[in-house]
C-alpha beads as a LAMMPS data file, in Angstrom:
LAMMPS data file: protein, C-alpha beads

231 atoms
230 bonds

1 atom types
1 bond types

-500.0 500.0 xlo xhi
-500.0 500.0 ylo yhi
-500.0 500.0 zlo zhi

Masses

1 110.0

Atoms # bond

1 1 1 181.434 107.847 -240.350
2 1 1 179.712 110.625 -238.585
3 1 1 179.963 114.283 -239.493
4 1 1 182.741 114.942 -237.139
5 1 1 184.985 112.169 -238.390
6 1 1 183.957 113.500 -242.251
7 1 1 185.002 117.027 -241.227
8 1 1 188.278 115.836 -239.906
9 1 1 188.769 113.928 -242.784
10 1 1 187.876 116.929 -244.947
11 1 1 190.621 118.795 -242.982
12 1 1 193.486 116.312 -243.303
13 1 1 192.816 115.770 -247.106
14 1 1 196.019 117.005 -249.162
15 1 1 193.854 118.504 -251.773
16 1 1 192.878 121.301 -249.249
17 1 1 196.167 122.250 -248.229
18 1 1 197.206 123.691 -251.908
19 1 1 195.642 125.803 -254.138
20 1 1 194.124 129.404 -254.261
21 1 1 191.407 128.223 -251.778
22 1 1 193.542 126.299 -249.608
23 1 1 193.412 126.169 -245.842
24 1 1 196.670 128.026 -245.548
25 1 1 195.609 130.637 -247.904
26 1 1 191.900 131.120 -246.412
27 1 1 193.515 131.367 -242.777
28 1 1 196.294 134.044 -244.265
29 1 1 193.287 136.102 -245.450
30 1 1 191.402 135.483 -242.265
31 1 1 194.322 136.740 -240.204
32 1 1 195.109 139.315 -242.719
33 1 1 191.698 140.792 -242.462
34 1 1 191.753 140.515 -238.624
35 1 1 195.240 142.685 -238.538
36 1 1 193.650 145.665 -240.656
37 1 1 190.110 145.936 -239.008
38 1 1 192.371 145.930 -235.637
39 1 1 194.921 148.470 -236.566
40 1 1 191.844 150.768 -237.827
41 1 1 190.076 150.256 -234.833
42 1 1 193.005 150.848 -232.666
43 1 1 193.975 154.011 -234.478
44 1 1 190.361 155.435 -233.726
45 1 1 189.893 154.155 -230.225
46 1 1 193.111 153.803 -228.139
47 1 1 194.088 157.543 -228.596
48 1 1 190.414 158.696 -227.664
49 1 1 190.087 156.184 -224.792
50 1 1 193.510 157.268 -223.555
51 1 1 192.948 160.991 -223.702
52 1 1 189.474 160.952 -222.040
53 1 1 191.078 158.683 -218.995
54 1 1 193.775 161.179 -218.737
55 1 1 191.213 163.844 -218.370
56 1 1 189.270 161.794 -215.973
57 1 1 186.260 162.946 -217.181
58 1 1 183.098 161.613 -219.554
59 1 1 182.547 158.510 -218.344
60 1 1 178.990 158.971 -219.016
61 1 1 179.842 159.937 -222.715
62 1 1 182.491 156.526 -222.808
63 1 1 179.523 154.197 -221.438
64 1 1 176.979 155.527 -223.859
65 1 1 179.380 155.229 -227.245
66 1 1 180.353 151.935 -225.962
67 1 1 177.001 150.493 -225.151
68 1 1 175.219 151.774 -228.347
69 1 1 178.352 150.283 -230.641
70 1 1 177.867 146.851 -228.880
71 1 1 174.237 146.844 -229.409
72 1 1 174.506 147.020 -233.506
73 1 1 174.199 143.966 -235.007
74 1 1 176.996 143.170 -237.008
75 1 1 175.285 141.453 -240.134
76 1 1 172.585 143.663 -240.473
77 1 1 175.627 146.381 -240.514
78 1 1 177.615 144.326 -243.021
79 1 1 174.248 143.942 -244.949
80 1 1 173.540 147.942 -244.974
81 1 1 177.243 148.437 -245.850
82 1 1 177.495 145.871 -248.760
83 1 1 174.094 147.680 -250.021
84 1 1 175.986 151.133 -249.670
85 1 1 179.636 150.077 -250.977
86 1 1 178.887 147.089 -252.901
87 1 1 180.482 143.369 -253.279
88 1 1 184.127 143.511 -251.945
89 1 1 186.002 143.951 -248.770
90 1 1 185.430 147.429 -248.420
91 1 1 181.687 146.617 -246.364
92 1 1 183.260 143.587 -243.899
93 1 1 186.234 145.960 -243.070
94 1 1 184.183 148.476 -241.737
95 1 1 181.749 146.228 -239.967
96 1 1 184.757 144.804 -238.173
97 1 1 186.498 148.197 -237.136
98 1 1 183.215 149.424 -235.781
99 1 1 182.587 146.136 -233.901
100 1 1 186.273 146.363 -232.343
101 1 1 185.876 150.153 -231.085
102 1 1 184.053 149.543 -228.250
103 1 1 186.542 147.035 -226.554
104 1 1 189.840 148.984 -227.543
105 1 1 188.337 152.443 -226.359
106 1 1 186.603 150.873 -222.840
107 1 1 190.167 149.511 -222.363
108 1 1 192.365 152.155 -223.111
109 1 1 189.953 154.685 -220.761
110 1 1 189.782 152.102 -218.141
111 1 1 193.075 151.455 -217.609
112 1 1 194.200 155.192 -217.812
113 1 1 191.479 156.740 -215.424
114 1 1 192.242 154.060 -212.809
115 1 1 195.617 154.927 -212.178
116 1 1 196.479 156.744 -208.750
117 1 1 195.764 160.387 -209.294
118 1 1 199.102 161.143 -207.564
119 1 1 200.975 159.691 -210.176
120 1 1 200.109 162.258 -213.189
121 1 1 200.313 164.969 -210.151
122 1 1 203.895 163.784 -209.261
123 1 1 204.695 163.844 -212.960
124 1 1 203.205 167.276 -213.514
125 1 1 204.927 168.690 -210.543
126 1 1 208.342 167.808 -211.993
127 1 1 207.925 169.585 -215.192
128 1 1 206.257 166.801 -217.614
129 1 1 203.894 168.147 -219.961
130 1 1 200.443 166.594 -220.386
131 1 1 201.851 164.567 -223.276
132 1 1 204.936 163.203 -221.353
133 1 1 202.452 162.204 -218.555
134 1 1 200.289 160.209 -220.608
135 1 1 203.190 158.493 -222.284
136 1 1 205.715 157.666 -219.938
137 1 1 203.589 157.642 -216.739
138 1 1 200.114 156.605 -217.235
139 1 1 200.295 154.213 -220.474
140 1 1 203.071 151.964 -218.956
141 1 1 200.764 151.552 -215.749
142 1 1 197.569 150.959 -218.112
143 1 1 198.941 148.634 -220.399
144 1 1 197.893 145.070 -219.153
145 1 1 194.268 146.608 -219.135
146 1 1 194.747 148.140 -222.386
147 1 1 195.920 144.559 -223.539
148 1 1 192.693 143.194 -222.235
149 1 1 190.742 145.270 -224.472
150 1 1 193.120 144.330 -227.454
151 1 1 192.611 140.898 -226.587
152 1 1 188.801 141.226 -226.465
153 1 1 188.538 143.181 -229.702
154 1 1 191.064 140.705 -231.348
155 1 1 188.769 137.808 -230.457
156 1 1 185.649 139.388 -231.570
157 1 1 187.363 140.140 -234.893
158 1 1 188.521 136.903 -235.358
159 1 1 185.540 135.106 -234.734
160 1 1 183.209 137.345 -236.583
161 1 1 185.186 137.972 -239.555
162 1 1 183.685 134.594 -241.148
163 1 1 180.822 136.883 -242.295
164 1 1 183.627 138.686 -244.688
165 1 1 182.550 135.804 -246.755
166 1 1 179.055 136.844 -247.153
167 1 1 179.760 139.965 -249.485
168 1 1 183.669 138.966 -250.228
169 1 1 185.746 135.844 -251.397
170 1 1 188.074 136.186 -248.241
171 1 1 188.763 133.862 -245.267
172 1 1 187.580 130.889 -243.321
173 1 1 184.272 131.722 -243.768
174 1 1 184.218 130.773 -247.467
175 1 1 184.095 127.174 -246.117
176 1 1 180.948 127.806 -244.308
177 1 1 179.198 129.669 -247.046
178 1 1 180.162 127.495 -249.492
179 1 1 179.278 124.168 -247.638
180 1 1 176.005 125.832 -246.722
181 1 1 175.180 126.437 -250.721
182 1 1 176.065 122.998 -251.655
183 1 1 174.936 121.356 -248.680
184 1 1 178.564 120.126 -247.844
185 1 1 178.044 119.685 -244.119
186 1 1 181.586 118.101 -243.445
187 1 1 183.099 121.342 -244.923
188 1 1 181.130 123.568 -242.989
189 1 1 181.919 121.708 -239.523
190 1 1 185.608 121.875 -240.863
191 1 1 185.584 125.655 -241.290
192 1 1 183.951 126.086 -237.951
193 1 1 186.854 124.099 -236.621
194 1 1 189.617 126.081 -238.266
195 1 1 188.087 129.436 -236.942
196 1 1 187.623 127.940 -233.382
197 1 1 191.424 126.738 -233.569
198 1 1 192.422 129.959 -234.862
199 1 1 190.539 131.900 -232.079
200 1 1 191.915 130.080 -229.266
201 1 1 195.394 129.838 -230.689
202 1 1 195.040 133.848 -230.734
203 1 1 193.472 133.699 -227.107
204 1 1 196.197 131.742 -225.712
205 1 1 199.051 134.199 -227.353
206 1 1 197.507 137.372 -226.323
207 1 1 196.536 136.119 -222.946
208 1 1 200.421 134.966 -222.384
209 1 1 201.292 138.687 -223.470
210 1 1 198.870 140.242 -221.068
211 1 1 200.246 138.308 -218.196
212 1 1 203.878 139.149 -219.042
213 1 1 202.746 142.978 -218.894
214 1 1 200.978 142.450 -215.862
215 1 1 204.437 140.945 -213.805
216 1 1 206.183 143.790 -215.573
217 1 1 204.333 146.641 -214.446
218 1 1 205.775 147.459 -211.232
219 1 1 203.882 150.272 -209.841
220 1 1 206.312 151.178 -207.241
221 1 1 209.527 151.182 -209.326
222 1 1 207.417 153.648 -211.453
223 1 1 205.653 155.844 -208.727
224 1 1 208.814 156.100 -206.633
225 1 1 211.260 158.568 -208.814
226 1 1 208.357 160.631 -209.734
227 1 1 207.423 161.178 -206.197
228 1 1 211.068 161.680 -205.024
229 1 1 212.039 164.223 -207.692
230 1 1 208.679 166.028 -206.921
231 1 1 209.411 166.719 -203.375

Bonds

1 1 1 2
2 1 2 3
3 1 3 4
4 1 4 5
5 1 5 6
6 1 6 7
7 1 7 8
8 1 8 9
9 1 9 10
10 1 10 11
11 1 11 12
12 1 12 13
13 1 13 14
14 1 14 15
15 1 15 16
16 1 16 17
17 1 17 18
18 1 18 19
19 1 19 20
20 1 20 21
21 1 21 22
22 1 22 23
23 1 23 24
24 1 24 25
25 1 25 26
26 1 26 27
27 1 27 28
28 1 28 29
29 1 29 30
30 1 30 31
31 1 31 32
32 1 32 33
33 1 33 34
34 1 34 35
35 1 35 36
36 1 36 37
37 1 37 38
38 1 38 39
39 1 39 40
40 1 40 41
41 1 41 42
42 1 42 43
43 1 43 44
44 1 44 45
45 1 45 46
46 1 46 47
47 1 47 48
48 1 48 49
49 1 49 50
50 1 50 51
51 1 51 52
52 1 52 53
53 1 53 54
54 1 54 55
55 1 55 56
56 1 56 57
57 1 57 58
58 1 58 59
59 1 59 60
60 1 60 61
61 1 61 62
62 1 62 63
63 1 63 64
64 1 64 65
65 1 65 66
66 1 66 67
67 1 67 68
68 1 68 69
69 1 69 70
70 1 70 71
71 1 71 72
72 1 72 73
73 1 73 74
74 1 74 75
75 1 75 76
76 1 76 77
77 1 77 78
78 1 78 79
79 1 79 80
80 1 80 81
81 1 81 82
82 1 82 83
83 1 83 84
84 1 84 85
85 1 85 86
86 1 86 87
87 1 87 88
88 1 88 89
89 1 89 90
90 1 90 91
91 1 91 92
92 1 92 93
93 1 93 94
94 1 94 95
95 1 95 96
96 1 96 97
97 1 97 98
98 1 98 99
99 1 99 100
100 1 100 101
101 1 101 102
102 1 102 103
103 1 103 104
104 1 104 105
105 1 105 106
106 1 106 107
107 1 107 108
108 1 108 109
109 1 109 110
110 1 110 111
111 1 111 112
112 1 112 113
113 1 113 114
114 1 114 115
115 1 115 116
116 1 116 117
117 1 117 118
118 1 118 119
119 1 119 120
120 1 120 121
121 1 121 122
122 1 122 123
123 1 123 124
124 1 124 125
125 1 125 126
126 1 126 127
127 1 127 128
128 1 128 129
129 1 129 130
130 1 130 131
131 1 131 132
132 1 132 133
133 1 133 134
134 1 134 135
135 1 135 136
136 1 136 137
137 1 137 138
138 1 138 139
139 1 139 140
140 1 140 141
141 1 141 142
142 1 142 143
143 1 143 144
144 1 144 145
145 1 145 146
146 1 146 147
147 1 147 148
148 1 148 149
149 1 149 150
150 1 150 151
151 1 151 152
152 1 152 153
153 1 153 154
154 1 154 155
155 1 155 156
156 1 156 157
157 1 157 158
158 1 158 159
159 1 159 160
160 1 160 161
161 1 161 162
162 1 162 163
163 1 163 164
164 1 164 165
165 1 165 166
166 1 166 167
167 1 167 168
168 1 168 169
169 1 169 170
170 1 170 171
171 1 171 172
172 1 172 173
173 1 173 174
174 1 174 175
175 1 175 176
176 1 176 177
177 1 177 178
178 1 178 179
179 1 179 180
180 1 180 181
181 1 181 182
182 1 182 183
183 1 183 184
184 1 184 185
185 1 185 186
186 1 186 187
187 1 187 188
188 1 188 189
189 1 189 190
190 1 190 191
191 1 191 192
192 1 192 193
193 1 193 194
194 1 194 195
195 1 195 196
196 1 196 197
197 1 197 198
198 1 198 199
199 1 199 200
200 1 200 201
201 1 201 202
202 1 202 203
203 1 203 204
204 1 204 205
205 1 205 206
206 1 206 207
207 1 207 208
208 1 208 209
209 1 209 210
210 1 210 211
211 1 211 212
212 1 212 213
213 1 213 214
214 1 214 215
215 1 215 216
216 1 216 217
217 1 217 218
218 1 218 219
219 1 219 220
220 1 220 221
221 1 221 222
222 1 222 223
223 1 223 224
224 1 224 225
225 1 225 226
226 1 226 227
227 1 227 228
228 1 228 229
229 1 229 230
230 1 230 231
């Protein structure tokens, strides 16, 4: 039996579908870590990106921040954080949050900044506050681009979260590191296949959400009432 067949045999083995280290448990840990990291990054990046896009200033600052953050080596950052914080979930969680910020920040900034300036101007002319302009006019139009940033950030987190097993006993990465340690290559390949399958499933789901948002974003329906009220 070749390595791929052995990996498939490992995946369908009932022994690997029950217990504390089972595939469902490891998958749930992986998804939980992804969700927490994405939420943490979104709380930091989305408001800042939307605010800068609304102000239509700071393009150079955005480019510098995004470029610098993307240049950080995740494994190196994780190692430094683990040395500073010790073994546990804190170091990989912080590293994943930092990894996700650039895509979320760029998506929010680009989506809001690309809107026709006539929209916020007309909204302000009918008495909307800057906060109302952002929330009721700009963000609905920018939603497809923002979701694109969320999609990119989520896929980065899901695929990179395997490194969490480097310093913590969580996620699907445990199969890769445990297999490497014991030279159990079918287990390593099975773990990699699980990560790939999970990533593809999430990509399909978020891609569908992005397409739905794009179809429902009707620029004319949103802009026309504001312009008519401003006349």
